[in-house]
PDB file of N, H, CA, C and O in Angstrom:
ATOM      1  N   MET A   1      -5.305   8.967   6.339  1.00  0.00           N
ATOM      2  CA  MET A   1      -4.027   9.203   5.699  1.00  0.00           C
ATOM      3  C   MET A   1      -4.280   9.289   4.192  1.00  0.00           C
ATOM      4  O   MET A   1      -4.964   8.446   3.612  1.00  0.00           O
ATOM      5  N   THR A   2      -3.723  10.304   3.587  1.00  0.00           N
ATOM      6  H   THR A   2      -3.168  10.989   4.058  1.00  0.00           H
ATOM      7  CA  THR A   2      -3.908  10.506   2.158  1.00  0.00           C
ATOM      8  C   THR A   2      -2.692  10.006   1.393  1.00  0.00           C
ATOM      9  O   THR A   2      -1.675   9.643   1.983  1.00  0.00           O
ATOM     10  N   ARG A   3      -2.813   9.994   0.083  1.00  0.00           N
ATOM     11  H   ARG A   3      -3.640  10.289  -0.396  1.00  0.00           H
ATOM     12  CA  ARG A   3      -1.690   9.576  -0.764  1.00  0.00           C
ATOM     13  C   ARG A   3      -0.464  10.450  -0.506  1.00  0.00           C
ATOM     14  O   ARG A   3       0.658   9.949  -0.438  1.00  0.00           O
ATOM     15  N   GLU A   4      -0.682  11.755  -0.363  1.00  0.00           N
ATOM     16  H   GLU A   4      -1.594  12.162  -0.419  1.00  0.00           H
ATOM     17  CA  GLU A   4       0.423  12.671  -0.122  1.00  0.00           C
ATOM     18  C   GLU A   4       1.122  12.356   1.197  1.00  0.00           C
ATOM     19  O   GLU A   4       2.350  12.394   1.270  1.00  0.00           O
ATOM     20  N   GLN A   5       0.353  12.046   2.234  1.00  0.00           N
ATOM     21  H   GLN A   5      -0.645  12.016   2.174  1.00  0.00           H
ATOM     22  CA  GLN A   5       0.935  11.709   3.529  1.00  0.00           C
ATOM     23  C   GLN A   5       1.738  10.419   3.451  1.00  0.00           C
ATOM     24  O   GLN A   5       2.795  10.305   4.072  1.00  0.00           O
ATOM     25  N   ILE A   6       1.243   9.449   2.693  1.00  0.00           N
ATOM     26  H   ILE A   6       0.384   9.541   2.189  1.00  0.00           H
ATOM     27  CA  ILE A   6       1.978   8.188   2.525  1.00  0.00           C
ATOM     28  C   ILE A   6       3.278   8.445   1.787  1.00  0.00           C
ATOM     29  O   ILE A   6       4.319   7.908   2.167  1.00  0.00           O
ATOM     30  N   MET A   7       3.238   9.258   0.736  1.00  0.00           N
ATOM     31  H   MET A   7       2.393   9.695   0.428  1.00  0.00           H
ATOM     32  CA  MET A   7       4.433   9.550  -0.037  1.00  0.00           C
ATOM     33  C   MET A   7       5.458  10.339   0.788  1.00  0.00           C
ATOM     34  O   MET A   7       6.661  10.198   0.569  1.00  0.00           O
ATOM     35  N   GLN A   8       5.000  11.156   1.722  1.00  0.00           N
ATOM     36  H   GLN A   8       4.023  11.271   1.900  1.00  0.00           H
ATOM     37  CA  GLN A   8       5.896  11.946   2.565  1.00  0.00           C
ATOM     38  C   GLN A   8       6.647  11.098   3.587  1.00  0.00           C
ATOM     39  O   GLN A   8       7.604  11.577   4.193  1.00  0.00           O
ATOM     40  N   THR A   9       6.232   9.848   3.789  1.00  0.00           N
ATOM     41  H   THR A   9       5.454   9.459   3.296  1.00  0.00           H
ATOM     42  CA  THR A   9       6.954   8.989   4.723  1.00  0.00           C
ATOM     43  C   THR A   9       8.349   8.687   4.203  1.00  0.00           C
ATOM     44  O   THR A   9       9.243   8.361   4.984  1.00  0.00           O
ATOM     45  N   GLY A  10       8.545   8.790   2.904  1.00  0.00           N
ATOM     46  H   GLY A  10       7.819   9.055   2.270  1.00  0.00           H
ATOM     47  CA  GLY A  10       9.868   8.626   2.314  1.00  0.00           C
ATOM     48  C   GLY A  10      10.495   7.269   2.554  1.00  0.00           C
ATOM     49  O   GLY A  10      11.717   7.168   2.666  1.00  0.00           O
ATOM     50  N   GLY A  11       9.690   6.226   2.636  1.00  0.00           N
ATOM     51  H   GLY A  11       8.698   6.308   2.546  1.00  0.00           H
ATOM     52  CA  GLY A  11      10.219   4.889   2.838  1.00  0.00           C
ATOM     53  C   GLY A  11      10.271   4.460   4.296  1.00  0.00           C
ATOM     54  O   GLY A  11      10.694   3.344   4.595  1.00  0.00           O
ATOM     55  N   LYS A  12       9.848   5.327   5.206  1.00  0.00           N
ATOM     56  H   LYS A  12       9.504   6.234   4.963  1.00  0.00           H
ATOM     57  CA  LYS A  12       9.795   4.954   6.614  1.00  0.00           C
ATOM     58  C   LYS A  12       8.529   4.144   6.873  1.00  0.00           C
ATOM     59  O   LYS A  12       7.572   4.199   6.101  1.00  0.00           O
ATOM     60  N   PHE A  13       8.541   3.398   7.962  1.00  0.00           N
ATOM     61  H   PHE A  13       9.319   3.353   8.589  1.00  0.00           H
ATOM     62  CA  PHE A  13       7.383   2.589   8.322  1.00  0.00           C
ATOM     63  C   PHE A  13       6.194   3.483   8.679  1.00  0.00           C
ATOM     64  O   PHE A  13       6.352   4.549   9.275  1.00  0.00           O
ATOM     65  N   PHE A  14       4.998   3.019   8.298  1.00  0.00           N
ATOM     66  H   PHE A  14       4.869   2.153   7.814  1.00  0.00           H
ATOM     67  CA  PHE A  14       3.766   3.691   8.692  1.00  0.00           C
ATOM     68  C   PHE A  14       2.690   2.642   8.897  1.00  0.00           C
ATOM     69  O   PHE A  14       2.784   1.533   8.371  1.00  0.00           O
ATOM     70  N   SER A  15       1.666   2.995   9.661  1.00  0.00           N
ATOM     71  H   SER A  15       1.589   3.896  10.088  1.00  0.00           H
ATOM     72  CA  SER A  15       0.540   2.096   9.909  1.00  0.00           C
ATOM     73  C   SER A  15      -0.735   2.811   9.524  1.00  0.00           C
ATOM     74  O   SER A  15      -0.863   4.022   9.700  1.00  0.00           O
ATOM     75  N   LEU A  16      -1.670   2.055   9.000  1.00  0.00           N
ATOM     76  H   LEU A  16      -1.567   1.071   8.857  1.00  0.00           H
ATOM     77  CA  LEU A  16      -2.993   2.580   8.703  1.00  0.00           C
ATOM     78  C   LEU A  16      -3.997   1.449   8.699  1.00  0.00           C
ATOM     79  O   LEU A  16      -3.633   0.274   8.641  1.00  0.00           O
ATOM     80  N   THR A  17      -5.256   1.814   8.760  1.00  0.00           N
ATOM     81  H   THR A  17      -5.551   2.768   8.807  1.00  0.00           H
ATOM     82  CA  THR A  17      -6.350   0.850   8.705  1.00  0.00           C
ATOM     83  C   THR A  17      -7.162   1.133   7.454  1.00  0.00           C
ATOM     84  O   THR A  17      -7.445   2.285   7.123  1.00  0.00           O
ATOM     85  N   PHE A  18      -7.532   0.059   6.763  1.00  0.00           N
ATOM     86  H   PHE A  18      -7.302  -0.877   7.031  1.00  0.00           H
ATOM     87  CA  PHE A  18      -8.339   0.212   5.555  1.00  0.00           C
ATOM     88  C   PHE A  18      -9.351  -0.923   5.496  1.00  0.00           C
ATOM     89  O   PHE A  18      -9.240  -1.906   6.229  1.00  0.00           O
ATOM     90  N   ILE A  19     -10.324  -0.781   4.632  1.00  0.00           N
ATOM     91  H   ILE A  19     -10.415   0.017   4.036  1.00  0.00           H
ATOM     92  CA  ILE A  19     -11.366  -1.790   4.447  1.00  0.00           C
ATOM     93  C   ILE A  19     -10.989  -2.639   3.240  1.00  0.00           C
ATOM     94  O   ILE A  19     -10.782  -2.125   2.141  1.00  0.00           O
ATOM     95  N   LYS A  20     -10.905  -3.948   3.465  1.00  0.00           N
ATOM     96  H   LYS A  20     -11.073  -4.365   4.358  1.00  0.00           H
ATOM     97  CA  LYS A  20     -10.562  -4.863   2.376  1.00  0.00           C
ATOM     98  C   LYS A  20     -11.771  -5.068   1.462  1.00  0.00           C
ATOM     99  O   LYS A  20     -12.878  -4.633   1.779  1.00  0.00           O
ATOM    100  N   LYS A  21     -11.550  -5.732   0.330  1.00  0.00           N
ATOM    101  H   LYS A  21     -10.650  -6.086   0.073  1.00  0.00           H
ATOM    102  CA  LYS A  21     -12.628  -5.983  -0.629  1.00  0.00           C
ATOM    103  C   LYS A  21     -13.783  -6.766  -0.021  1.00  0.00           C
ATOM    104  O   LYS A  21     -14.937  -6.567  -0.398  1.00  0.00           O
ATOM    105  N   ASP A  22     -13.471  -7.669   0.934  1.00  0.00           N
ATOM    106  H   ASP A  22     -12.532  -7.830   1.240  1.00  0.00           H
ATOM    107  CA  ASP A  22     -14.535  -8.470   1.540  1.00  0.00           C
ATOM    108  C   ASP A  22     -15.288  -7.724   2.644  1.00  0.00           C
ATOM    109  O   ASP A  22     -16.187  -8.290   3.265  1.00  0.00           O
ATOM    110  N   GLY A  23     -14.931  -6.457   2.895  1.00  0.00           N
ATOM    111  H   GLY A  23     -14.200  -5.997   2.390  1.00  0.00           H
ATOM    112  CA  GLY A  23     -15.650  -5.639   3.852  1.00  0.00           C
ATOM    113  C   GLY A  23     -15.058  -5.621   5.250  1.00  0.00           C
ATOM    114  O   GLY A  23     -15.558  -4.896   6.110  1.00  0.00           O
ATOM    115  N   THR A  24     -14.024  -6.384   5.503  1.00  0.00           N
ATOM    116  H   THR A  24     -13.618  -6.973   4.804  1.00  0.00           H
ATOM    117  CA  THR A  24     -13.413  -6.398   6.825  1.00  0.00           C
ATOM    118  C   THR A  24     -12.324  -5.331   6.911  1.00  0.00           C
ATOM    119  O   THR A  24     -11.708  -4.959   5.913  1.00  0.00           O
ATOM    120  N   ALA A  25     -12.111  -4.858   8.119  1.00  0.00           N
ATOM    121  H   ALA A  25     -12.611  -5.160   8.931  1.00  0.00           H
ATOM    122  CA  ALA A  25     -11.072  -3.857   8.346  1.00  0.00           C
ATOM    123  C   ALA A  25      -9.742  -4.561   8.564  1.00  0.00           C
ATOM    124  O   ALA A  25      -9.688  -5.654   9.128  1.00  0.00           O
ATOM    125  N   ARG A  26      -8.675  -3.924   8.114  1.00  0.00           N
ATOM    126  H   ARG A  26      -8.719  -3.036   7.656  1.00  0.00           H
ATOM    127  CA  ARG A  26      -7.340  -4.491   8.293  1.00  0.00           C
ATOM    128  C   ARG A  26      -6.368  -3.386   8.638  1.00  0.00           C
ATOM    129  O   ARG A  26      -6.354  -2.335   7.999  1.00  0.00           O
ATOM    130  N   LYS A  27      -5.554  -3.628   9.652  1.00  0.00           N
ATOM    131  H   LYS A  27      -5.565  -4.482  10.171  1.00  0.00           H
ATOM    132  CA  LYS A  27      -4.487  -2.703  10.002  1.00  0.00           C
ATOM    133  C   LYS A  27      -3.210  -3.236   9.390  1.00  0.00           C
ATOM    134  O   LYS A  27      -2.912  -4.425   9.499  1.00  0.00           O
ATOM    135  N   ILE A  28      -2.455  -2.362   8.746  1.00  0.00           N
ATOM    136  H   ILE A  28      -2.697  -1.395   8.658  1.00  0.00           H
ATOM    137  CA  ILE A  28      -1.236  -2.762   8.067  1.00  0.00           C
ATOM    138  C   ILE A  28      -0.090  -1.852   8.505  1.00  0.00           C
ATOM    139  O   ILE A  28      -0.265  -0.645   8.668  1.00  0.00           O
ATOM    140  N   THR A  29       1.066  -2.445   8.690  1.00  0.00           N
ATOM    141  H   THR A  29       1.208  -3.426   8.557  1.00  0.00           H
ATOM    142  CA  THR A  29       2.304  -1.707   8.889  1.00  0.00           C
ATOM    143  C   THR A  29       3.130  -1.948   7.644  1.00  0.00           C
ATOM    144  O   THR A  29       3.436  -3.091   7.304  1.00  0.00           O
ATOM    145  N   ALA A  30       3.491  -0.872   6.965  1.00  0.00           N
ATOM    146  H   ALA A  30       3.243   0.057   7.241  1.00  0.00           H
ATOM    147  CA  ALA A  30       4.076  -1.019   5.634  1.00  0.00           C
ATOM    148  C   ALA A  30       5.103   0.064   5.360  1.00  0.00           C
ATOM    149  O   ALA A  30       5.328   0.967   6.166  1.00  0.00           O
ATOM    150  N   ARG A  31       5.718  -0.061   4.189  1.00  0.00           N
ATOM    151  H   ARG A  31       5.535  -0.795   3.534  1.00  0.00           H
ATOM    152  CA  ARG A  31       6.665   0.916   3.665  1.00  0.00           C
ATOM    153  C   ARG A  31       6.396   1.082   2.178  1.00  0.00           C
ATOM    154  O   ARG A  31       5.836   0.196   1.532  1.00  0.00           O
ATOM    155  N   ILE A  32       6.799   2.216   1.648  1.00  0.00           N
ATOM    156  H   ILE A  32       7.254   2.935   2.173  1.00  0.00           H
ATOM    157  CA  ILE A  32       6.769   2.400   0.201  1.00  0.00           C
ATOM    158  C   ILE A  32       8.203   2.389  -0.294  1.00  0.00           C
ATOM    159  O   ILE A  32       9.136   2.580   0.485  1.00  0.00           O
ATOM    160  N   GLY A  33       8.378   2.167  -1.573  1.00  0.00           N
ATOM    161  H   GLY A  33       7.620   2.011  -2.207  1.00  0.00           H
ATOM    162  CA  GLY A  33       9.696   2.237  -2.177  1.00  0.00           C
ATOM    163  C   GLY A  33      10.572   1.017  -1.988  1.00  0.00           C
ATOM    164  O   GLY A  33      11.763   1.073  -2.294  1.00  0.00           O
ATOM    165  N   VAL A  34      10.031  -0.075  -1.498  1.00  0.00           N
ATOM    166  H   VAL A  34       9.063  -0.121  -1.249  1.00  0.00           H
ATOM    167  CA  VAL A  34      10.815  -1.295  -1.297  1.00  0.00           C
ATOM    168  C   VAL A  34      11.031  -1.956  -2.650  1.00  0.00           C
ATOM    169  O   VAL A  34      10.083  -2.105  -3.421  1.00  0.00           O
ATOM    170  N   ARG A  35      12.253  -2.353  -2.946  1.00  0.00           N
ATOM    171  H   ARG A  35      13.023  -2.232  -2.319  1.00  0.00           H
ATOM    172  CA  ARG A  35      12.588  -2.969  -4.233  1.00  0.00           C
ATOM    173  C   ARG A  35      12.993  -4.435  -4.082  1.00  0.00           C
ATOM    174  O   ARG A  35      13.403  -5.064  -5.059  1.00  0.00           O
ATOM    175  N   LYS A  36      12.885  -4.975  -2.901  1.00  0.00           N
ATOM    176  H   LYS A  36      12.552  -4.465  -2.108  1.00  0.00           H
ATOM    177  CA  LYS A  36      13.281  -6.351  -2.628  1.00  0.00           C
ATOM    178  C   LYS A  36      12.321  -7.334  -3.294  1.00  0.00           C
ATOM    179  O   LYS A  36      11.110  -7.117  -3.307  1.00  0.00           O
ATOM    180  N   ASN A  37      12.863  -8.399  -3.838  1.00  0.00           N
ATOM    181  H   ASN A  37      13.848  -8.575  -3.828  1.00  0.00           H
ATOM    182  CA  ASN A  37      12.085  -9.510  -4.410  1.00  0.00           C
ATOM    183  C   ASN A  37      11.218  -9.118  -5.596  1.00  0.00           C
ATOM    184  O   ASN A  37      10.192  -9.755  -5.836  1.00  0.00           O
ATOM    185  N   ILE A  38      11.596  -8.100  -6.337  1.00  0.00           N
ATOM    186  H   ILE A  38      12.430  -7.583  -6.143  1.00  0.00           H
ATOM    187  CA  ILE A  38      10.832  -7.739  -7.537  1.00  0.00           C
ATOM    188  C   ILE A  38      11.316  -8.620  -8.679  1.00  0.00           C
ATOM    189  O   ILE A  38      12.511  -8.695  -8.962  1.00  0.00           O
ATOM    190  N   LYS A  39      10.368  -9.285  -9.327  1.00  0.00           N
ATOM    191  H   LYS A  39       9.397  -9.224  -9.097  1.00  0.00           H
ATOM    192  CA  LYS A  39      10.680 -10.166 -10.445  1.00  0.00           C
ATOM    193  C   LYS A  39       9.753  -9.834 -11.604  1.00  0.00           C
ATOM    194  O   LYS A  39       8.673  -9.280 -11.401  1.00  0.00           O
ATOM    195  N   GLY A  40      10.158 -10.158 -12.771  1.00  0.00           N
ATOM    196  H   GLY A  40      11.036 -10.607 -12.936  1.00  0.00           H
ATOM    197  CA  GLY A  40       9.299  -9.952 -13.932  1.00  0.00           C
ATOM    198  C   GLY A  40       9.400  -8.550 -14.488  1.00  0.00           C
ATOM    199  O   GLY A  40      10.374  -7.838 -14.243  1.00  0.00           O
ATOM    200  N   VAL A  41       8.392  -8.163 -15.235  1.00  0.00           N
ATOM    201  H   VAL A  41       7.601  -8.741 -15.434  1.00  0.00           H
ATOM    202  CA  VAL A  41       8.404  -6.891 -15.948  1.00  0.00           C
ATOM    203  C   VAL A  41       7.603  -5.809 -15.244  1.00  0.00           C
ATOM    204  O   VAL A  41       7.617  -4.663 -15.693  1.00  0.00           O
ATOM    205  N   GLY A  42       6.915  -6.121 -14.172  1.00  0.00           N
ATOM    206  H   GLY A  42       6.905  -7.052 -13.808  1.00  0.00           H
ATOM    207  CA  GLY A  42       6.137  -5.120 -13.451  1.00  0.00           C
ATOM    208  C   GLY A  42       4.655  -5.238 -13.740  1.00  0.00           C
ATOM    209  O   GLY A  42       4.184  -6.224 -14.307  1.00  0.00           O
ATOM    210  N   LEU A  43       3.941  -4.214 -13.337  1.00  0.00           N
ATOM    211  H   LEU A  43       4.324  -3.413 -12.877  1.00  0.00           H
ATOM    212  CA  LEU A  43       2.489  -4.208 -13.491  1.00  0.00           C
ATOM    213  C   LEU A  43       2.088  -3.816 -14.905  1.00  0.00           C
ATOM    214  O   LEU A  43       2.807  -3.085 -15.586  1.00  0.00           O
ATOM    215  N   SER A  44       0.942  -4.305 -15.334  1.00  0.00           N
ATOM    216  H   SER A  44       0.359  -4.899 -14.781  1.00  0.00           H
ATOM    217  CA  SER A  44       0.443  -3.979 -16.670  1.00  0.00           C
ATOM    218  C   SER A  44      -0.483  -2.763 -16.642  1.00  0.00           C
ATOM    219  O   SER A  44      -1.082  -2.411 -17.659  1.00  0.00           O
ATOM    220  N   PHE A  45      -0.599  -2.114 -15.459  1.00  0.00           N
ATOM    221  H   PHE A  45      -0.113  -2.400 -14.633  1.00  0.00           H
ATOM    222  CA  PHE A  45      -1.428  -0.918 -15.338  1.00  0.00           C
ATOM    223  C   PHE A  45      -0.798   0.011 -14.313  1.00  0.00           C
ATOM    224  O   PHE A  45       0.083  -0.395 -13.555  1.00  0.00           O
ATOM    225  N   ASN A  46      -1.247   1.244 -14.293  1.00  0.00           N
ATOM    226  H   ASN A  46      -1.963   1.573 -14.909  1.00  0.00           H
ATOM    227  CA  ASN A  46      -0.761   2.219 -13.328  1.00  0.00           C
ATOM    228  C   ASN A  46      -1.704   2.222 -12.124  1.00  0.00           C
ATOM    229  O   ASN A  46      -2.857   2.629 -12.269  1.00  0.00           O
ATOM    230  N   PRO A  47      -1.265   1.790 -10.953  1.00  0.00           N
ATOM    231  CA  PRO A  47      -2.146   1.705  -9.791  1.00  0.00           C
ATOM    232  C   PRO A  47      -2.804   3.034  -9.418  1.00  0.00           C
ATOM    233  O   PRO A  47      -3.952   3.044  -8.974  1.00  0.00           O
ATOM    234  N   SER A  48      -2.109   4.143  -9.588  1.00  0.00           N
ATOM    235  H   SER A  48      -1.176   4.135  -9.949  1.00  0.00           H
ATOM    236  CA  SER A  48      -2.689   5.433  -9.201  1.00  0.00           C
ATOM    237  C   SER A  48      -3.880   5.814 -10.081  1.00  0.00           C
ATOM    238  O   SER A  48      -4.736   6.590  -9.654  1.00  0.00           O
ATOM    239  N   ASP A  49      -3.947   5.280 -11.302  1.00  0.00           N
ATOM    240  H   ASP A  49      -3.252   4.650 -11.649  1.00  0.00           H
ATOM    241  CA  ASP A  49      -5.111   5.521 -12.160  1.00  0.00           C
ATOM    242  C   ASP A  49      -6.368   4.882 -11.595  1.00  0.00           C
ATOM    243  O   ASP A  49      -7.479   5.294 -11.929  1.00  0.00           O
ATOM    244  N   HIS A  50      -6.203   3.880 -10.742  1.00  0.00           N
ATOM    245  H   HIS A  50      -5.300   3.545 -10.471  1.00  0.00           H
ATOM    246  CA  HIS A  50      -7.325   3.155 -10.153  1.00  0.00           C
ATOM    247  C   HIS A  50      -7.486   3.464  -8.667  1.00  0.00           C
ATOM    248  O   HIS A  50      -8.225   2.764  -7.974  1.00  0.00           O
ATOM    249  N   GLY A  51      -6.821   4.481  -8.173  1.00  0.00           N
ATOM    250  H   GLY A  51      -6.221   5.049  -8.736  1.00  0.00           H
ATOM    251  CA  GLY A  51      -6.941   4.863  -6.769  1.00  0.00           C
ATOM    252  C   GLY A  51      -6.221   3.921  -5.815  1.00  0.00           C
ATOM    253  O   GLY A  51      -6.610   3.795  -4.654  1.00  0.00           O
ATOM    254  N   LEU A  52      -5.170   3.257  -6.301  1.00  0.00           N
ATOM    255  H   LEU A  52      -4.855   3.359  -7.244  1.00  0.00           H
ATOM    256  CA  LEU A  52      -4.422   2.300  -5.488  1.00  0.00           C
ATOM    257  C   LEU A  52      -3.004   2.793  -5.242  1.00  0.00           C
ATOM    258  O   LEU A  52      -2.481   3.619  -5.990  1.00  0.00           O
ATOM    259  N   ILE A  53      -2.393   2.277  -4.185  1.00  0.00           N
ATOM    260  H   ILE A  53      -2.818   1.607  -3.578  1.00  0.00           H
ATOM    261  CA  ILE A  53      -0.987   2.536  -3.929  1.00  0.00           C
ATOM    262  C   ILE A  53      -0.336   1.220  -3.532  1.00  0.00           C
ATOM    263  O   ILE A  53      -0.904   0.450  -2.757  1.00  0.00           O
ATOM    264  N   VAL A  54       0.848   0.962  -4.061  1.00  0.00           N
ATOM    265  H   VAL A  54       1.309   1.588  -4.690  1.00  0.00           H
ATOM    266  CA  VAL A  54       1.568  -0.274  -3.778  1.00  0.00           C
ATOM    267  C   VAL A  54       2.453  -0.048  -2.559  1.00  0.00           C
ATOM    268  O   VAL A  54       3.228   0.908  -2.515  1.00  0.00           O
ATOM    269  N   VAL A  55       2.333  -0.937  -1.563  1.00  0.00           N
ATOM    270  H   VAL A  55       1.703  -1.713  -1.599  1.00  0.00           H
ATOM    271  CA  VAL A  55       3.147  -0.873  -0.350  1.00  0.00           C
ATOM    272  C   VAL A  55       3.718  -2.248  -0.067  1.00  0.00           C
ATOM    273  O   VAL A  55       3.248  -3.249  -0.607  1.00  0.00           O
ATOM    274  N   TYR A  56       4.733  -2.292   0.780  1.00  0.00           N
ATOM    275  H   TYR A  56       5.115  -1.478   1.218  1.00  0.00           H
ATOM    276  CA  TYR A  56       5.324  -3.562   1.204  1.00  0.00           C
ATOM    277  C   TYR A  56       4.899  -3.804   2.640  1.00  0.00           C
ATOM    278  O   TYR A  56       5.267  -3.041   3.534  1.00  0.00           O
ATOM    279  N   ASP A  57       4.123  -4.864   2.873  1.00  0.00           N
ATOM    280  H   ASP A  57       3.823  -5.483   2.148  1.00  0.00           H
ATOM    281  CA  ASP A  57       3.654  -5.247   4.203  1.00  0.00           C
ATOM    282  C   ASP A  57       4.808  -5.917   4.938  1.00  0.00           C
ATOM    283  O   ASP A  57       5.284  -6.972   4.516  1.00  0.00           O
ATOM    284  N   ILE A  58       5.261  -5.315   6.033  1.00  0.00           N
ATOM    285  H   ILE A  58       4.875  -4.459   6.376  1.00  0.00           H
ATOM    286  CA  ILE A  58       6.446  -5.851   6.706  1.00  0.00           C
ATOM    287  C   ILE A  58       6.157  -7.117   7.502  1.00  0.00           C
ATOM    288  O   ILE A  58       7.068  -7.910   7.741  1.00  0.00           O
ATOM    289  N   HIS A  59       4.918  -7.322   7.914  1.00  0.00           N
ATOM    290  H   HIS A  59       4.178  -6.677   7.720  1.00  0.00           H
ATOM    291  CA  HIS A  59       4.592  -8.531   8.673  1.00  0.00           C
ATOM    292  C   HIS A  59       4.404  -9.747   7.764  1.00  0.00           C
ATOM    293  O   HIS A  59       4.838 -10.849   8.100  1.00  0.00           O
ATOM    294  N   LYS A  60       3.765  -9.549   6.628  1.00  0.00           N
ATOM    295  H   LYS A  60       3.413  -8.654   6.355  1.00  0.00           H
ATOM    296  CA  LYS A  60       3.542 -10.652   5.685  1.00  0.00           C
ATOM    297  C   LYS A  60       4.675 -10.782   4.677  1.00  0.00           C
ATOM    298  O   LYS A  60       4.727 -11.744   3.911  1.00  0.00           O
ATOM    299  N   ARG A  61       5.589  -9.803   4.680  1.00  0.00           N
ATOM    300  H   ARG A  61       5.547  -9.021   5.302  1.00  0.00           H
ATOM    301  CA  ARG A  61       6.729  -9.796   3.756  1.00  0.00           C
ATOM    302  C   ARG A  61       6.286  -9.959   2.304  1.00  0.00           C
ATOM    303  O   ARG A  61       6.803 -10.793   1.561  1.00  0.00           O
ATOM    304  N   ALA A  62       5.322  -9.144   1.934  1.00  0.00           N
ATOM    305  H   ALA A  62       4.902  -8.467   2.538  1.00  0.00           H
ATOM    306  CA  ALA A  62       4.763  -9.214   0.586  1.00  0.00           C
ATOM    307  C   ALA A  62       4.240  -7.838   0.183  1.00  0.00           C
ATOM    308  O   ALA A  62       3.954  -6.992   1.030  1.00  0.00           O
ATOM    309  N   TYR A  63       4.124  -7.639  -1.109  1.00  0.00           N
ATOM    310  H   TYR A  63       4.356  -8.327  -1.797  1.00  0.00           H
ATOM    311  CA  TYR A  63       3.577  -6.401  -1.635  1.00  0.00           C
ATOM    312  C   TYR A  63       2.057  -6.462  -1.575  1.00  0.00           C
ATOM    313  O   TYR A  63       1.456  -7.512  -1.804  1.00  0.00           O
ATOM    314  N   ARG A  64       1.447  -5.329  -1.265  1.00  0.00           N
ATOM    315  H   ARG A  64       1.935  -4.477  -1.079  1.00  0.00           H
ATOM    316  CA  ARG A  64       0.002  -5.218  -1.202  1.00  0.00           C
ATOM    317  C   ARG A  64      -0.410  -3.931  -1.893  1.00  0.00           C
ATOM    318  O   ARG A  64       0.374  -2.987  -1.990  1.00  0.00           O
ATOM    319  N   MET A  65      -1.640  -3.899  -2.372  1.00  0.00           N
ATOM    320  H   MET A  65      -2.277  -4.666  -2.293  1.00  0.00           H
ATOM    321  CA  MET A  65      -2.207  -2.681  -2.936  1.00  0.00           C
ATOM    322  C   MET A  65      -3.316  -2.206  -2.006  1.00  0.00           C
ATOM    323  O   MET A  65      -4.192  -2.977  -1.615  1.00  0.00           O
ATOM    324  N   ILE A  66      -3.261  -0.943  -1.665  1.00  0.00           N
ATOM    325  H   ILE A  66      -2.548  -0.317  -1.983  1.00  0.00           H
ATOM    326  CA  ILE A  66      -4.256  -0.353  -0.786  1.00  0.00           C
ATOM    327  C   ILE A  66      -5.105   0.607  -1.605  1.00  0.00           C
ATOM    328  O   ILE A  66      -4.587   1.473  -2.311  1.00  0.00           O
ATOM    329  N   ASN A  67      -6.423   0.438  -1.498  1.00  0.00           N
ATOM    330  H   ASN A  67      -6.844  -0.265  -0.925  1.00  0.00           H
ATOM    331  CA  ASN A  67      -7.352   1.356  -2.144  1.00  0.00           C
ATOM    332  C   ASN A  67      -7.415   2.612  -1.298  1.00  0.00           C
ATOM    333  O   ASN A  67      -7.848   2.557  -0.147  1.00  0.00           O
ATOM    334  N   LEU A  68      -6.996   3.729  -1.837  1.00  0.00           N
ATOM    335  H   LEU A  68      -6.644   3.773  -2.772  1.00  0.00           H
ATOM    336  CA  LEU A  68      -6.954   4.987  -1.090  1.00  0.00           C
ATOM    337  C   LEU A  68      -8.325   5.458  -0.662  1.00  0.00           C
ATOM    338  O   LEU A  68      -8.443   6.239   0.281  1.00  0.00           O
ATOM    339  N   ASN A  69      -9.367   4.997  -1.339  1.00  0.00           N
ATOM    340  H   ASN A  69      -9.272   4.362  -2.106  1.00  0.00           H
ATOM    341  CA  ASN A  69     -10.739   5.416  -1.004  1.00  0.00           C
ATOM    342  C   ASN A  69     -11.297   4.662   0.209  1.00  0.00           C
ATOM    343  O   ASN A  69     -12.339   5.046   0.741  1.00  0.00           O
ATOM    344  N   THR A  70     -10.621   3.596   0.653  1.00  0.00           N
ATOM    345  H   THR A  70      -9.775   3.284   0.220  1.00  0.00           H
ATOM    346  CA  THR A  70     -11.158   2.813   1.766  1.00  0.00           C
ATOM    347  C   THR A  70     -10.329   2.965   3.039  1.00  0.00           C
ATOM    348  O   THR A  70     -10.514   2.206   3.990  1.00  0.00           O
ATOM    349  N   ILE A  71      -9.427   3.930   3.068  1.00  0.00           N
ATOM    350  H   ILE A  71      -9.277   4.547   2.295  1.00  0.00           H
ATOM    351  CA  ILE A  71      -8.622   4.149   4.267  1.00  0.00           C
ATOM    352  C   ILE A  71      -9.506   4.752   5.346  1.00  0.00           C
ATOM    353  O   ILE A  71     -10.251   5.700   5.097  1.00  0.00           O
ATOM    354  N   VAL A  72      -9.416   4.195   6.544  1.00  0.00           N
ATOM    355  H   VAL A  72      -8.811   3.425   6.746  1.00  0.00           H
ATOM    356  CA  VAL A  72     -10.196   4.664   7.692  1.00  0.00           C
ATOM    357  C   VAL A  72      -9.363   5.705   8.421  1.00  0.00           C
ATOM    358  O   VAL A  72      -8.206   5.459   8.764  1.00  0.00           O
ATOM    359  N   ILE A  73      -9.944   6.847   8.651  1.00  0.00           N
ATOM    360  H   ILE A  73     -10.884   7.047   8.372  1.00  0.00           H
ATOM    361  CA  ILE A  73      -9.204   7.934   9.326  1.00  0.00           C
ATOM    362  C   ILE A  73      -9.410   7.840  10.817  1.00  0.00           C
ATOM    363  O   ILE A  73      -8.876   8.657  11.567  1.00  0.00           O
TER     364      ILE A  73
END
């Protein structure tokens, strides 16, 4: 799944598998565009500049960043 495919979900649920920093694979069910529980001023950097995308993990009920380069097809 590419960044464009994730953005085309338009806030609908999607699942993908990616490799975490510690080398283990993780399957996530997430959404983009969730604004719930946002506090503070936001991020101090642009995630897309670093190959990341911010998603909301529906099972852990928390925001996560996925490295687009480690997505398993």
